[in-house]
C-alpha positions in Angstrom: 44.5 48.7 30.9 46.6 47.9 34.0 47.5 44.6 32.4 48.7 46.3 29.2 50.7 48.8 31.2 52.3 45.9 33.2 53.2 44.0 30.0 54.7 47.1 28.4 56.9 47.7 31.5 58.0 44.1 31.5 59.0 44.4 27.8 61.3 47.4 28.1 64.5 45.3 27.9 64.0 45.0 24.2 63.9 48.8 23.7 66.9 50.2 21.7 67.7 53.8 20.9 67.3 54.9 17.3 70.7 55.0 15.6 72.2 58.5 16.2 70.1 59.4 19.3 72.9 59.1 21.8 75.4 61.5 20.1 72.6 63.9 19.2 71.4 64.2 22.8 75.0 64.3 24.2 75.5 67.4 22.1 72.3 69.2 23.1 71.9 71.2 26.3 69.2 69.5 28.4 67.1 72.7 28.5 66.7 72.5 24.7 64.9 69.2 24.2 61.8 67.4 25.5 60.0 64.1 25.0 56.3 64.1 24.2 54.7 60.7 24.4 51.2 59.2 24.4 52.4 56.7 26.9 52.5 56.9 30.7 55.5 58.6 32.3 56.5 55.4 34.1 56.8 53.6 30.8 58.6 56.5 29.1 61.2 56.6 31.9 61.7 52.8 31.8 62.1 52.8 28.0 64.5 55.8 28.1 66.6 54.0 30.7 66.5 50.7 28.9 67.7 52.4 25.7 70.6 54.1 27.6 69.1 57.6 27.1 68.8 60.4 29.6 65.4 61.3 31.0 64.7 64.9 29.8 63.9 67.8 32.1 60.7 68.1 30.2 58.6 65.0 29.6 55.0 65.3 28.6 53.1 62.1 29.0 49.6 60.7 28.9 49.0 61.9 32.5 49.9 65.5 31.5 47.3 66.0 28.7 43.6 65.7 28.3 43.9 64.7 24.6 46.6 62.6 23.2 48.1 62.7 19.7 47.0 63.7 17.1 45.8 66.5 19.3 48.5 69.2 19.6 48.2 69.6 23.4 51.3 67.6 24.2 53.6 69.6 21.8 52.1 72.9 22.9 52.7 72.0 26.6 56.3 70.9 25.9 57.1 74.1 24.1 55.6 76.1 26.9 57.6 74.2 29.5 60.8 74.7 27.5 60.0 78.4 27.4 59.6 78.8 23.7 56.8 79.4 21.2 55.7 76.3 19.4 56.7 78.1 16.2 60.3 77.9 17.3 60.3 74.2 17.9 61.5 71.3 15.7 59.8 68.0 16.3 61.4 64.6 15.6 58.5 62.1 15.2 58.2 58.4 14.2 54.4 58.1 14.0 51.7 59.6 11.8 49.5 60.8 14.7 52.6 62.6 16.2 53.3 64.3 12.9 49.7 65.4 12.7 49.9 66.7 16.3 53.1 68.6 15.7 51.8 70.2 12.5 48.6 71.2 14.4 50.7 72.8 17.1 52.3 75.0 14.5 55.9 73.9 15.1 58.6 75.3 12.8 59.5 71.9 11.3 58.7 68.2 11.6 61.4 65.7 10.9 59.9 62.2 10.3 62.1 59.4 11.6 61.9 56.1 9.7 60.6 54.9 6.5 57.1 54.1 7.9 56.4 57.8 8.2 57.4 58.7 4.6 54.4 60.3 3.0 52.7 61.2 6.3 53.3 65.0 6.1 56.7 65.5 7.8 58.8 68.3 6.3 61.6 65.8 5.7 62.0 62.2 6.6 65.3 60.6 7.7 66.1 56.9 8.2 67.5 57.5 11.7 69.1 60.3 13.7 72.7 59.8 12.6 72.3 62.6 10.0 71.1 65.1 12.6 73.4 67.2 14.9 73.1 70.1 17.3 75.0 73.1 16.0 74.7 75.2 19.2 71.9 77.2 17.6 69.7 74.6 16.2 69.6 71.2 14.4 71.4 70.5 11.2 70.1 67.7 9.0 72.4 66.4 6.2 71.6 64.6 4.1 68.1 63.4 4.5 67.2 60.1 3.0 63.6 59.9 2.0 
């Protein structure tokens, strides 16, 4: 496992942000969003930095949960740490286990990101984040693609 972690950390230079992520996060207050990952915190920080993205105030990683995705624990923890009920949260997710975890957590909506999650149970699926913006009160998606 240590070898895999080392390889993943060495490979972060190839990480790129999903189209639309930078403007979306620039428009959102830092206390309104979190990252939930099945990876280790060190890897999440390295990937965020490599992609030119800010490290959120709330980051729930493998070290923070007993059970990873598709268990809802990560999303429930993030909502709690953000000071909201899971039912008030919107999750952006690019993998089927994450969609399953978000649904199990009872979030308000799951936005699937990328064609590979079409048909995996997200409420809507978008090609990337360029069609999502922060309105000051929530997220607006227009138009979704899949």
